[in-house]
Structure formats: structure tokens, C-alpha cells
C-alpha positions as CSV (number, residue, x, y, z in Angstrom):
1,X,34.3,1.6,-40.1
2,X,30.3,1.0,-41.1
3,X,30.5,-2.3,-39.6
4,X,31.5,-1.0,-36.3
5,X,28.7,2.0,-36.6
6,X,26.0,-0.4,-37.4
7,X,27.2,-3.1,-34.6
8,X,27.2,0.0,-32.1
9,X,23.9,1.2,-33.5
10,X,22.3,-2.2,-33.3
11,X,23.7,-2.7,-29.4
12,X,22.2,1.2,-28.6
13,X,18.8,0.0,-30.0
14,X,19.2,-3.3,-28.0
15,X,19.8,-2.0,-24.8
16,X,17.3,0.7,-25.1
17,X,14.3,-1.8,-25.9
18,X,15.5,-4.0,-23.2
19,X,15.3,-0.6,-20.9
20,X,12.1,0.3,-21.9
21,X,10.5,-3.3,-21.6
22,X,12.1,-3.4,-18.1
23,X,10.4,-0.3,-16.9
24,X,6.8,-1.2,-18.9
25,X,6.9,-4.5,-16.4
26,X,4.6,-4.8,-13.6
27,X,5.3,-6.6,-10.1
28,X,3.0,-8.4,-7.9
29,X,2.8,-6.7,-4.8
30,X,1.0,-7.5,-1.6
31,X,0.6,-6.2,2.2
32,X,0.1,-7.9,4.6
33,X,-1.1,-5.4,7.4
34,X,-3.0,-5.1,11.1
35,X,-5.1,-1.4,11.6
36,X,-7.0,0.0,14.1
37,X,-9.8,2.5,13.6
38,X,-12.2,4.6,15.7
39,X,-14.8,7.0,13.9
40,X,-17.5,9.1,14.5
41,X,-18.2,11.4,11.3
42,X,-14.6,11.8,11.1
43,X,-12.5,8.6,10.9
44,X,-8.7,8.0,12.2
45,X,-7.0,5.0,11.4
46,X,-3.2,3.9,12.6
47,X,-1.6,0.4,11.6
48,X,1.6,-1.3,10.0
49,X,2.5,-4.1,7.5
50,X,4.8,-5.5,5.3
51,X,4.7,-5.0,1.3
52,X,6.2,-8.5,-0.6
53,X,6.7,-8.2,-4.3
54,X,7.2,-11.0,-6.9
55,X,10.8,-10.0,-7.3
56,X,11.6,-10.6,-3.7
57,X,11.4,-7.2,-2.4
58,X,9.9,-6.3,0.7
59,X,9.2,-3.0,2.9
60,X,7.8,-2.6,6.7
61,X,5.4,0.1,6.2
62,X,3.4,2.3,8.7
63,X,-0.4,3.1,8.0
64,X,-2.1,6.4,8.5
65,X,-5.7,7.4,7.3
66,X,-8.2,10.1,8.3
67,X,-11.9,10.7,6.7
68,X,-15.1,11.7,7.0
69,X,-18.5,10.3,6.0
70,X,-21.4,8.6,7.8
71,X,-19.6,6.5,10.1
72,X,-19.6,5.2,13.4
73,X,-17.4,2.5,15.8
74,X,-14.2,1.5,16.8
75,X,-12.3,-1.9,15.4
76,X,-9.1,-3.3,14.8
77,X,-7.7,-5.7,12.1
78,X,-5.7,-8.0,13.0
79,X,-4.5,-10.5,9.7
80,X,-5.6,-7.4,6.9
81,X,-4.7,-8.2,3.1
82,X,-4.1,-5.7,0.5
83,X,-2.6,-6.3,-3.5
84,X,-1.6,-3.8,-5.5
85,X,-2.0,-3.2,-9.2
86,X,0.5,-1.4,-11.8
87,X,4.0,-1.6,-9.3
88,X,6.8,-1.3,-11.4
89,X,9.3,-1.0,-8.4
90,X,8.5,-1.4,-4.6
91,X,8.8,2.3,-3.7
92,X,5.8,2.9,-6.1
93,X,3.6,1.5,-3.5
94,X,4.7,4.6,-0.4
95,X,2.4,7.7,-0.8
96,X,-1.0,9.3,-0.1
97,X,-4.2,7.2,-1.7
98,X,-7.7,8.4,-2.2
99,X,-9.6,6.2,-0.4
100,X,-13.1,5.1,-0.3
101,X,-14.2,2.6,2.4
102,X,-17.1,0.5,3.8
103,X,-17.2,-1.1,6.7
104,X,-19.9,-2.9,8.6
105,X,-20.0,-5.2,11.2
106,X,-20.6,-5.9,15.2
107,X,-18.5,-8.2,17.4
108,X,-16.8,-9.7,13.8
109,X,-15.6,-6.4,11.7
110,X,-14.7,-6.7,8.1
111,X,-13.3,-4.1,5.5
112,X,-13.0,-3.2,2.3
113,X,-11.6,-0.4,0.9
114,X,-10.6,0.7,-2.9
115,X,-7.5,3.2,-2.7
116,X,-5.9,4.6,-5.8
117,X,-2.5,6.7,-6.4
118,X,-1.9,8.0,-9.9
119,X,-1.6,5.3,-11.5
120,X,-1.1,2.3,-8.4
121,X,-4.2,0.8,-7.1
122,X,-4.7,-1.2,-3.5
123,X,-7.6,-3.3,-3.0
124,X,-7.6,-4.1,1.1
125,X,-10.0,-6.5,2.6
126,X,-9.3,-7.8,6.2
127,X,-11.9,-9.1,9.4
128,X,-11.4,-8.2,12.6
129,X,-12.8,-7.2,16.3
130,X,-15.1,-4.1,17.4
131,X,-18.2,-2.5,15.9
132,X,-18.6,-0.3,12.4
133,X,-21.0,1.0,10.4
134,X,-20.6,3.4,7.5
135,X,-19.1,4.8,4.3
136,X,-16.0,7.3,4.1
137,X,-13.8,8.9,1.7
138,X,-10.3,10.4,2.7
139,X,-6.7,10.0,2.7
140,X,-5.2,7.3,2.8
141,X,-0.9,6.9,3.1
142,X,1.3,4.4,3.5
143,X,5.3,5.3,4.4
144,X,8.5,3.6,5.4
145,X,8.3,2.4,8.9
146,X,11.3,3.6,10.8
147,X,11.9,2.1,14.0
148,X,12.9,4.2,17.4
149,X,16.0,3.0,18.9
150,X,15.1,2.0,22.7
151,X,16.7,4.6,25.2
152,X,19.8,3.6,26.5
153,X,18.9,2.2,30.4
154,X,22.6,2.0,31.3
155,X,23.6,-1.6,30.9
């Protein structure tokens, strides 16, 4: 009876330790995105992309951001990249981030943004077209991209 109890206790502790280390693992996740923004003191950004993690998980996402600062311009990024830190599950990338952005460019625009949401952070970079100049702080949201069904055209 004692051997069975000791083995059961040992097995329970082993499972608990394995679960704890799995919960502490960090995935390497990246974001490939495109977005466009206009700004005149108030900035508004819309876009979409795909998050890919080292465990093979992918997630199509929508991007929305609003901010305020000393900024003016209109631009688009077509091949942006982002790198997440401290992600344990792909769903950790979803939600509201506090964003600090710095943008500069004429014709060939660029963006650099550092975003944080609790323990998860995201660094974005990209180049594109348009003009922009300024610094802003705001709310940056990443959500699941939902595809709308096309209306039935009778075919």
C-alpha cells in the first residue's frame, strides 16, 4: 500500500512539474501585416495580417489603432513585420496594446512602434508609401479577422 501511495504521489508531482514548465514556455511569434493610416493630430489606423508562432499555429488578425500626438500624414505599409515577446499561447497576442509610435517619411514612409499589453510586447517595423511626420501615443488593437459571407447573387 505504501509503495502504491508513494508512486502515485511521485507521478502526481511529475505531472505538476511538467505542466508548470509547459505553462512557462515562451513561443516565438511574428506578425506579417499591411495597414494604412491618416493623421492630423488625431491618428487612425486600419489593417490586417497573420500571426505565426513557432509551434505552427497561425491566426489571421485585424488591426485597429487610434492615437493623439504631434502628427500629420497619410500612408500605407504593405509588408510590415512584428515580433512578439512573452507569448505562451497564440491567443495571448489578441487585445489592446498601449502604443508609442514615431513616423517619418515622404514618398517612402516608415514606421516603428513599440506596443505593450501586460507582459506581452510587440515591436513593429515597416516601410511603405505616403507622407508622415510625428509622434503619437494611443490604443492599438489586434483582434481575430472575421470574414463576411458574400451576399448570394442568385447563381
